[in-house]
Steps between C-alpha positions, in 0.01 A plus 500: 500500500720515191786281376805624310722244327845620392646267239844669506552449875289182541307651793128533556357755741154513658366847581200584712230746390699791645802409282706360786704190419385220731685198353789428266561165331793358303362353175605336173353621171553362147843386392414644153444847649200726458244480221133467429477283187326163531757219481792725597545347847563853628353684799240754383541863602251771582184534703328179611254382762474177691211334316479182710635355823548122487604252766355637824545248780731268305811376683838652416665325202166395345565440130268673250450417132260717300409678825379178663670314785635167372496328841882506501725676750830626360804323639855446375403141409199617297718758327757234415232284340377794286811680372431824316147542638400863564379484860203715598453456874295603803295800372426674170419866443391521134580829328289683242631791294323836507647660186324393176751437222793492742424227758130434441314336209638343182852359497610696808234392753665429837207296632478281188876446534433355848744731677489457878670590822557156653701296746812309398722225641744617766779389265406773247727801526330834561649832394593377152275456195410134450130448422321456167297818552344478844622665818640234731499544876602307810208290628491678837491835317216410264296369795551830684429712190191292409347585837575873458356564153161460336388447142514840335822609674705711257838361391754719318777307321801719423815431305 
């Protein structure tokens, strides 16, 4: 399996080992655009791998903070009581860069920037940039994708 994320079109495609596209997902990348620098709140480009899979077996809309479930379930009422919170829901696929000096190590390290593919509230619009660096997905999509990929799956992020 291999994932290709296209920042320009806001689509992510999953390819099997023969290169055949098996799934396509509408996503939302960073509102600040593409970039690798720590603190830029941009989506990093280049070759990555899924370093960790977090949240197996958790119910849809489980809220995560620092990659740990908080015990909360996202709801409109919870969102109203926490305005401005960056919701990381349901599952996390943690990315690690593969290109030293570009998206790995130093001030450009994707993993140390905590860049994930993760679920989002249903109220979050997909198909337009809106995150602070991560790749947002619909909860049902991240659950499906989580079950299709393993740690080590290549992820190519293109502008």
